[in-house]
C-alpha positions in Angstrom: 19.0 50.9 50.3 22.3 52.8 50.8 24.2 49.6 50.0 22.2 49.0 46.8 23.0 52.6 45.6 26.7 52.1 46.4 26.7 48.8 44.6 24.9 50.3 41.6 27.4 53.3 41.5 30.3 50.9 41.6 28.8 48.8 38.9 28.3 51.8 36.6 31.9 53.0 37.4 33.3 49.6 36.4 31.3 49.7 33.2 32.7 53.1 32.3 36.2 52.0 33.1 35.7 48.9 30.9 34.4 51.0 28.0 37.2 53.5 28.3 39.9 50.9 27.8 38.3 49.7 24.6 39.9 52.6 22.6 43.6 53.3 22.0 45.2 56.2 20.1 47.0 55.6 16.8 50.2 56.9 18.4 50.0 54.4 21.3 49.2 51.6 18.9 52.2 52.5 16.8 54.4 52.7 19.9 53.4 49.1 20.8 54.3 47.9 17.3 57.6 49.8 17.2 58.5 48.3 20.6 57.8 44.8 19.3 55.4 44.1 22.1 55.0 40.3 21.9 51.4 39.9 23.0 49.8 42.3 20.4 47.9 41.6 17.2 47.2 44.7 15.1 44.6 44.2 12.4 43.0 46.5 9.8 39.3 45.5 9.6 38.4 47.4 6.4 37.3 45.7 3.2 40.4 45.4 0.9 38.7 47.4 -1.8 38.5 50.4 0.6 42.1 50.0 1.5 43.0 50.0 -2.2 41.6 53.5 -2.6 42.3 55.0 0.8 45.7 53.7 1.8 47.3 51.1 4.1 49.8 51.0 6.9 52.3 48.2 6.8 52.5 48.5 10.6 49.4 46.2 10.8 50.0 42.5 11.1 47.1 41.6 8.8 44.0 42.8 7.2 40.9 40.8 8.4 37.7 42.6 7.2 34.9 42.9 9.8 32.3 44.2 7.3 32.5 43.4 3.6 30.8 44.8 0.6 28.2 42.8 -1.2 28.2 44.2 -4.7 25.2 42.2 -5.7 22.9 44.1 -3.2 22.3 47.8 -3.9 20.7 50.0 -1.2 18.9 52.6 -3.4 17.8 54.7 -0.4 21.4 55.2 0.8 23.0 54.9 -2.6 25.5 52.3 -1.5 26.1 48.6 -1.7 25.0 46.5 1.2 27.6 45.7 3.9 27.6 42.4 5.8 29.6 41.1 8.7 32.4 38.7 7.5 31.0 35.3 8.6 34.6 34.1 9.0 35.9 37.1 11.1 36.4 35.2 14.3 38.1 32.2 12.6 40.3 34.5 10.6 41.4 36.4 13.8 42.1 33.1 15.5 44.3 32.1 12.4 46.3 35.4 12.7 46.7 34.8 16.5 47.9 31.2 15.8 50.4 32.4 13.1 52.0 34.6 15.8 51.8 32.0 18.6 49.3 34.2 20.5 46.3 33.2 22.6 42.8 34.6 22.9 44.2 36.8 25.8 46.4 38.8 23.4 45.8 42.4 22.9 44.0 42.6 19.6 43.8 46.1 18.2 41.5 46.8 15.3 41.5 49.7 12.9 38.9 50.9 10.4 38.6 54.2 8.5 37.1 56.3 11.3 37.1 54.1 14.4 33.4 54.2 14.8 31.8 52.2 12.0 33.9 49.0 12.2 36.8 49.6 14.6 34.9 49.9 17.8 32.1 47.4 16.8 34.7 44.8 15.8 36.6 45.2 19.1 33.3 44.9 21.0 32.4 41.8 18.9 35.7 40.2 19.7 35.3 40.8 23.4 31.8 39.2 23.2 33.4 36.2 21.6 36.1 35.4 24.0 38.9 37.9 23.3 38.9 40.0 26.5 41.7 42.4 25.5 40.3 43.5 22.1 40.6 47.3 21.5 40.3 49.7 18.5 42.2 52.7 17.2 40.2 55.8 18.1 39.6 57.9 15.0 40.8 55.0 12.8 43.0 55.3 9.7 41.7 58.4 8.2 40.4 60.3 11.2 37.5 62.7 11.4 36.1 65.0 8.8 36.4 68.8 9.2 33.1 70.4 10.1 33.9 73.9 8.8 36.1 75.8 6.3 36.9 75.2 2.6 37.9 71.6 3.3 34.7 70.8 5.3 33.9 67.1 4.8 37.4 66.0 4.2 39.0 63.6 6.7 41.9 65.8 7.6 42.1 65.6 11.4 43.4 63.0 13.8 43.6 59.3 12.9 46.5 57.3 11.8 47.0 59.0 8.4 46.9 62.6 9.8 49.1 61.8 12.8 52.3 61.5 10.7 52.4 57.7 11.1 53.6 55.5 8.3 51.2 54.6 5.6 51.2 54.1 1.8 48.8 54.0 -1.1 50.3 50.6 -1.9 48.9 47.4 -0.2 51.2 44.7 1.1 50.1 41.5 -0.7 51.3 39.3 2.2 49.1 41.2 4.7 46.0 42.1 2.7 42.9 39.8 2.9 42.7 37.8 -0.3 40.2 35.2 -1.3 42.8 33.3 -3.3 44.5 32.1 -0.1 43.7 31.4 3.6 
C-alpha cells in the first residue's frame, strides 16, 4: 500500500511539473527570439481580424489561428459570433515548422490575447497531436484586465503589450494568416 501511495504521489508530481512547463512568460519568449534560438517557432494563434484591431508583434514568426470567427453563426445568448477550431491548424503549424527547417520536437510557443482562451488550449492541443515541446505565453498579448479602479475591465496589466515588448497596430502581411495564399 505504501508503494502505491508513493507511486501515486510521484505520478501527480510529474503531472504538475509537466503542466508547469506549458507556460512561458512574454519576456522569456522575447529573449528566445532576440537570441535567435534556432529550435523555436513563435506563433500568434489569434484570428487575424482580432489582430487587426488589437495589435501585433513582429517578433512572432507567423500567425496561425487556433480558433476562428464564423460570421455566419450568431450566438444570441452571448452576443457574439461562433468560434470554431481551425480545421487546418496542425497542418499550418507543420508548414511553418517546415519553412524553418524545424521538426515536431521544436519548441512551439503560442500566443493569444490573454493566454487562457486560445494560447494554453492551442499548446495543449499541439502536445496531444505530437508536438511535445509546445508552450504558450502566459497572459498572452494583451494581459489581464484590471479588477478595480477607474480603468477596471481594461487589459492593462502583464502580457506582451504591457511588458514594454515590441508591438504595433500594423500587421505584417508576410506573417499574418491570409486566405489568399498558403
